[in-house]
Every structure is written in C-alpha cells, then in structure tokens.
N, C-alpha and C positions, 0 to 999 in steps of 0.2 A: 163330827164336823168335817166337811170336805174343804181342803185348802188348795188353791191354785197358786203356784209359784211362777212368777214372770221373771225370767232371767235374761239380762243383757250381757253378752259375752263377746270378746274379741280376740282372746288368746288362751293359752293353757288348756287345750282340749281334755287332757287326762284329768286335770284337777276339776274341770267342769263335770266330767263324767262321775267323779266321786261325789260331787255335790248332788247331782241329780239322783244317783243311786241312794243317797242318804235321805233325800226328800220324798221320794215316791213310795207309795204304799198306803194301805188303809183308805183307798179312794181318793188320795191326793193326786195332783197332776202338775206337770211342768210345761210351760210354754216358753220357747227359747228364741231369742233374736241374736243372730250372729252378724257382727258388723260386716258390711259388704266388702270391706278391704281385706277380710280374712277368708281364705279358702274354706269351703264348707265340708268337704270329705273328711278331714281329720277329726272334726267334731262328731260326725255321724259314726265314724269308725270307733272312736273312743267310747261312745255311748253303747254301741253294739257289743263291744268287748266285755262290758260289765252287765249287759242286759238291762240297761237303764232306759226306760221309754221317755220320750219328750216330743212335743209338737213343735216343729220348726216353722217359723214365720217366713213365708215367701217374699213378703214386702220388706226387703233388707235395706237399711239406711246406712249412709256414710256418716257415722257418728263421730263427732269431735267435741272436746270438752267445751261446755258452755254454749253449744249450738242447739238449735231447736230440733235437729234431727233425732236427738236422744228422746225428746218428747214424742215425736212421731213413732219411734220404735216402741216406747212404752204403751202408747195408745193402740198400736197394732197388736201387741201382745194381749192387752186387756180385752180388746174387742174379740180376738180369737178365743180367749179363755171363757168369756161370758157367753158367746154364741155356741161354742162347741163343747165346752166342758164346764157347765155351770157349777159354781161352788158357793160355799158360805162365806169364804174369805179369800182375798187376793193380796199377795205379798210380792213386792218388787225387790229383786236381789241383783247383785252383780255376779259374774261368772267365777269370781274368786272368793265369794263368801262361803262360809261353812257353819252349820249349826253347832252350837256348843251345849245346847240343852236337849233333852229327849223330846220326841214329837209330842208326847202326852203333856209335857209342861208347856209347850207352845200352844197347843190346842186349849189348854186351861186358861192361858193368858188371853187368848183371842175370844174366849167364850163370852166376855163382857160385851162384845159388839162395838168396842171403842174404835175410833179412827186414829191411827198413828201417823201423824204428818206434822213435822216441825215447820213453823212458818212465823213470819214477823212482818209487820206493816212497813212499807217503803215510804220515804227513804229511811235507811237504818245504818248509821255510821258504824255500829259495833260489828255488823256482818258485811260491811263494805258493799252495801246495796244502795247507791245513790240513784236519784231519779234519772240521771243522765243515761243510765243503761236502757231506759225506755224512751227517753226524749230523742235520742239519735237513732236513725235508721241503721240497721246492720244487715249486710247482705252476705249470707253464707257462700263460701267459695270452696272449690275442691282442694285448694292449697292456700290457706289463709296466711301462710308465711311468705308467699310469693310477693314480689315487689308491687305488682299491680293490685293485688288484694289489699295489701297494707295501705297503699295510697288511697284506694277507694274508701275503705272503712275507717282508717285512722286520720285521714286528711280531708278528703272531699266531703264525706258524709258528716264528719265531726264538726265541720265548719259550715254545714248547710243549716237552714232554718230548723229550729227544733219542732218536733211534733207536739200537738196538743194531746197530752196523755189522757186527760180527763175525758175528752171527746172520743179518743180512740178506744177507751175502756168503757164507754157508755156511762160515765160517772162512778164506776166501781173503784174501790180502794185496791191498789196493787199490793201484792205480798211477795216477799222472797222466802226462800226456805230450802230445806234439804231435798235432794232428788229422790230419796228413798222413802217408801211409805208402805202401809198395810191398812186395808179397810174392808168393811163387810160388803156383801153383795148389793145392798140397796145404794150404797155410795158409789160402787163401781158402775152400776147402771146409770146413776145420776151424772157421773163424769162423762160417760159416752154420750148420753142424751144432750148434755150441755155443749160438748164440742161439735156435735152435729148441728145443733140449733144456732150456735153463736159462731158461725164461720168467720165473720168479720173480726171478732175478738181473737180467734186463733191466728188469723192472718197478721194481726197487729203484733202478736208475740213472736210469730215466725220471722219477723223482720227486726227483732230486738236482740241485744246482746244479753244472753241469759246467765 
C-alpha cells in the first residue's frame, strides 16, 4: 500500500524533517505546504540535512486559524499528490505531528479502505457550530486583528442581511468537523472533482467563518 502524507507546516523545520524522515519509505511520499509567512530555506535545509525527500507546494497560502486559506492549502497538496504521486491512501497531517505506531500497523489500519473524517450536521451546539458562521459573510484579511478588519467582519458584515444558506449550498446539508482526515484514492479524486465542478459552493465557503 502506497500512502501520500499531506503536511501543513509553518514552524519548527527540524521537527518537520524528523516527521518526514519517519514517514517516507516503502513507496510512501510527502507533499508539503509551508505557510507563506514562513521563510522556505530553513525547511529545505532541515530536510536536506536528514536526507528526507518531500514535494514542496509552490502555491503557498497565508494560513490563519479558521480561515479558508487552510482549505486551499489542503486542496493544493491533495491535487499535487494525486497528479504527481498517485497513492492508495492520502493522510493530512500538521508539521508537528509524529507517528507513534509502526508503518506496518498504520498500513494495516488503512487496508480496510475506510474514510476517517469526523463530522456533524450543523447547527451543532456541542461543537459550537451555529448556522451564523455560514449566514454572515466573512472576508479574509491579511491582519484580521487590525481595527479595519474587525470593524468590517464583526460589525458591518455581522449586521448586514443574512445569506440564504440553503440557496448558497444548493439545498445541501452543511456539516462541521475536524480539519484532519485520511481517505482512499477514490475519495481523494472525488473531492478534487467536486471542488472543480462546484466552484459556486467553494466560493460560498471561502466567504464564511470556518
């Protein structure tokens, strides 16, 4: 079984290199997204120092917590992995993750072909996912802590007419869930095909508070 690991990193290059070194081997591969706010050379130097190969994504995003840029980074990694390094399974990780089980145990776990993706229907009070996160337009900014950004997103847009979520999603049920996932090749291709086909839906979520 070939596994592609998609890694989102923004700091700790040495720790990331240890992760990549541990993951690669036996036909597995790593596709890496480094946040655009972080200089790239330290990551490349750390990987070269341990001889750990990885494919760097050139389309680097300015990733912020709860921002759609993280989804764009994930999709860029997934697209590169599917097109350049086809595998049987795709696993999303952060740059500070580290495996605690042997590779053989992970391969055995994934051999069932299951999709690992935590999700729940919205609204969901337990996980703090009210529908208002989708009803109000949210505009990503370079510095969302700045006064203009806070005024626009937390005052102007929060008091603007609410969006019709059902129409924006084409009648689909919205779900919240964990950012992290693992799924087989057919699901990976399905995700990429869907996002290419449903650009209006992608645009709707890109203007939402995730």
